[in-house]
C-alpha positions in Angstrom: 48.1 146.4 86.2 47.4 149.5 84.2 44.5 150.3 81.9 45.7 152.9 79.4 43.7 155.4 77.4 42.4 154.1 74.2 42.3 157.4 72.3 45.3 158.3 70.1 46.1 161.4 72.0 46.5 159.4 75.2 49.0 156.9 73.9 52.1 159.0 73.9 51.5 159.7 77.6 51.9 156.1 78.7 54.2 154.2 76.3 57.4 155.3 78.1 56.0 154.1 81.4 56.2 150.5 80.4 59.8 150.0 79.5 61.0 146.8 81.1 57.6 145.2 81.8 57.5 141.4 81.6 54.0 140.9 80.2 51.4 142.9 78.2 47.8 141.9 78.0 46.2 143.6 75.0 42.4 143.5 74.8 40.5 144.3 71.6 36.8 144.1 71.0 35.7 141.7 68.2 32.5 143.8 68.0 34.4 146.9 66.9 34.8 145.7 63.3 32.0 147.9 62.1 32.8 151.0 64.2 34.9 154.1 63.7 37.1 156.0 66.1 35.5 158.8 68.2 38.3 161.2 67.2 38.4 160.2 63.5 35.3 158.9 61.8 37.3 157.8 58.8 39.3 155.2 60.8 37.9 151.8 61.6 38.3 150.7 65.2 39.4 147.2 64.4 42.0 148.5 62.0 43.2 150.9 64.7 43.4 148.1 67.2 45.4 145.9 64.8 47.8 148.9 64.1 48.3 149.6 67.8 48.8 145.9 68.6 51.4 145.7 65.8 53.2 148.8 67.0 53.4 147.4 70.5 54.6 144.0 69.4 57.4 145.7 67.4 58.3 148.4 69.9 61.9 148.3 71.2 60.6 148.6 74.8 58.8 145.3 74.4 61.5 143.3 72.5 61.6 140.6 75.3 58.1 141.1 76.7 55.5 138.4 76.6 52.4 139.7 74.9 48.9 138.2 75.3 46.0 139.1 73.0 42.5 138.8 74.3 39.6 139.4 71.9 36.5 140.2 73.9 32.8 141.1 73.3 32.2 137.9 71.4 28.6 137.9 72.3 28.1 141.4 70.8 30.1 140.3 67.8 27.9 137.3 67.2 24.8 139.5 67.2 26.3 142.1 64.9 27.8 139.7 62.4 24.2 138.7 61.4 23.5 142.2 60.2 26.9 143.8 59.3 29.2 141.6 57.2 32.8 141.2 58.2 33.9 142.6 54.8 33.0 146.0 56.2 36.3 145.8 58.0 38.2 143.4 55.8 37.1 144.0 52.2 39.1 141.0 50.9 37.1 138.6 53.1 34.6 136.7 51.0 33.6 134.0 53.4 30.2 133.5 55.0 29.1 135.5 58.0 
């Protein structure tokens, strides 16, 4: 099991190490929907997680790899969603909080 760096600059350092793995567990924080990246305050963390997850799912190294997605920090998300609407991250969302 490996925990890889979350910042963009760290990603290129680890991607090649995982060629041939049989399973990837990708963890993303639900509570990050209203946060921005440390290294780029214009980029939403949830959007960045979705982009990274998509790139991993479609990477040639992982063509036959099982991929599991865990969404964590549900408790924090449930507290935040009362004050910061989900449309902050997904502008097309018009449902209730």
